[in-house]
C-alpha positions in Angstrom: -157.9 135.7 266.7 -157.2 131.9 267.1 -154.4 130.2 265.2 -156.9 128.3 263.1 -158.7 131.5 262.0 -155.4 133.1 261.2 -154.6 130.2 258.9 -158.0 130.3 257.3 -157.6 134.0 256.6 -154.2 133.4 255.1 -155.5 130.6 252.8 -158.6 132.6 251.9 -156.5 135.6 250.9 -154.2 133.5 248.7 -157.1 131.7 247.0 -158.8 135.0 246.4 -155.6 136.4 244.8 -155.4 133.3 242.7 -159.0 133.7 241.5 -158.5 137.4 240.8 -155.4 136.7 238.7 -157.3 134.1 236.6 -160.4 136.4 236.4 -158.2 139.2 235.0 -156.6 136.8 232.5 -160.1 135.7 231.4 -161.3 139.3 231.0 -158.3 140.9 229.4 -155.7 138.3 228.5 -157.7 135.6 226.7 -156.9 136.9 223.2 -153.2 136.7 224.0 -153.6 133.1 225.3 -155.6 132.2 222.1 -153.2 133.9 219.7 -150.1 132.4 221.4 -151.8 128.9 221.4 -152.4 129.3 217.7 -148.7 130.1 217.1 -147.8 126.9 218.9 -150.4 124.9 216.9 -149.3 126.4 213.6 -145.6 125.7 214.3 -146.3 122.1 215.3 -148.5 121.5 212.3 -145.7 122.8 210.1 -143.2 120.3 211.6 -141.4 122.8 213.8 -140.6 122.3 217.5 -141.3 124.1 220.7 -138.4 125.1 223.0 -139.1 126.3 226.5 -137.0 127.9 229.3 -137.3 129.5 232.7 -135.7 129.4 236.1 -136.8 127.8 239.3 -140.6 127.2 239.3 -140.6 128.5 235.7 -138.1 125.7 234.8 -140.6 123.2 236.3 -143.4 124.8 234.2 -141.2 124.5 231.1 -140.7 120.8 231.7 -144.4 120.3 232.5 -145.6 121.9 229.3 -142.9 120.0 227.2 -144.0 116.7 228.7 -147.6 117.4 227.9 -146.7 118.0 224.2 -144.4 115.1 223.8 -146.6 112.7 225.7 -150.2 113.7 225.8 -152.5 116.1 227.6 -155.9 114.4 227.7 -156.5 113.0 224.2 -154.6 110.2 222.5 -152.8 111.9 219.6 -149.4 111.9 218.0 -146.3 113.1 219.9 -145.1 116.7 219.2 -141.5 117.9 219.5 -141.0 120.0 222.6 -137.7 120.5 224.5 -137.3 122.1 227.9 -133.9 123.7 228.0 -133.8 123.2 231.8 -133.3 119.4 232.0 -129.8 118.4 230.8 -127.6 118.8 233.9 -124.4 118.3 231.9 -125.3 121.0 229.5 -126.6 123.4 232.2 -123.4 123.0 234.3 -121.0 123.1 231.4 -122.6 126.1 229.7 -122.8 128.0 233.0 -119.2 127.2 233.8 -117.8 127.9 230.4 -120.0 130.8 229.1 -121.7 132.2 232.2 -125.2 131.6 233.5 -126.6 134.3 231.3 -125.8 132.1 228.3 -127.2 128.8 229.6 -130.4 128.9 227.5 -129.2 131.1 224.6 -126.4 128.6 223.8 -128.9 125.8 223.6 -131.2 127.9 221.4 -128.3 128.5 219.1 -127.7 124.8 218.8 -131.2 123.5 218.5 -133.5 126.3 217.0 -134.3 126.8 213.4 -136.5 129.3 211.7 -140.2 128.6 212.4 -139.6 127.1 215.8 -141.2 128.6 218.8 -139.4 129.6 222.1 -141.7 129.8 225.2 -139.7 132.1 227.4 -140.9 132.1 231.0 -140.0 134.8 233.5 -142.3 135.9 236.3 -140.4 139.2 236.6 -139.8 139.7 232.8 -136.2 140.4 233.7 -134.4 137.1 234.0 -131.1 137.8 232.1 -130.7 134.2 230.8 -134.3 134.0 229.6 -134.1 137.5 227.9 -130.8 136.4 226.2 -132.5 133.2 225.0 -135.3 135.2 223.5 -132.9 137.6 221.8 -131.0 134.7 220.3 -134.2 132.9 219.2 -135.4 136.1 217.5 -132.1 136.4 215.6 -132.6 132.9 214.3 -136.1 133.5 212.9 -138.0 131.9 215.7 -141.3 133.2 217.2 -141.0 133.9 220.9 -143.9 133.7 223.3 -143.3 135.4 226.7 -145.0 134.3 229.9 -144.5 137.0 232.5 -146.2 138.6 235.5 -147.4 142.2 235.7 -144.0 143.5 234.6 -143.0 142.1 231.2 -140.0 144.2 230.1 -137.4 143.7 228.9 -138.5 140.2 227.9 -141.6 141.5 226.1 -139.4 143.6 223.8 -138.2 140.3 222.1 -141.5 138.5 222.0 -144.0 138.0 219.2 -146.7 137.7 221.9 -146.4 138.2 225.7 -149.0 136.7 228.0 -149.1 138.4 231.3 -150.5 137.2 234.6 -151.4 140.4 236.4 -150.1 139.8 239.8 -147.1 141.0 241.8 -146.8 137.7 243.7 -144.5 135.1 242.1 -146.7 132.2 243.3 -149.9 133.6 241.8 -148.0 134.3 238.5 -146.7 130.7 238.4 -150.2 129.4 239.0 -151.4 131.4 236.1 -148.6 130.2 233.9 -149.3 126.5 234.3 -153.0 127.2 233.7 -152.0 128.9 230.4 -149.8 126.0 229.5 -152.8 123.6 230.1 -155.0 125.9 227.9 -152.4 125.7 225.1 -152.4 121.9 225.4 -156.2 121.9 225.2 -155.8 123.8 221.9 -153.3 121.3 220.6 -155.6 118.4 221.5 -158.6 120.2 219.9 -157.0 121.7 216.8 -154.2 119.3 215.9 -155.8 116.2 217.3 -158.6 116.6 214.9 -156.3 117.6 212.0 -153.8 114.9 212.5 
């Protein structure tokens, strides 16, 4: 096998995994995507806000989705309140230092969330302690929690109103699915709220 054919096989395998994860989402997860998107739309229509959190690539996804809601996705429409709890370096470092990293998102939820708000809690493993703690805190405050996970959803799913799973064991494939789901939610916001507002 040549070096080029080895790379081609690697890329083909990864793209096939990507397509399979999205195909599975289409076949068995679309209702969860639609239901969670409706929760987001209903919250925004009622004047509530969306909070998002995650670690690493999931932090980037939280920021990406928040930016699409505050700015715009594809259509010109009003700005909607969305806050990624992953962006304020002073808060992140102070809270981690003073309360421990497990509290870094929960403390912000405690400060910013009110009943009717939505927390989008992103964890590819479903086990990130700081994301689980944020979900637990949000639930105690009367928020609805949407979980974005991979094949394994617990214990995060135990605190969620809806959990949308990307059925893959590979973090990269799960993250690719998560940002696709985020874009689908934004399409729903454009379609439903753009026409209502």
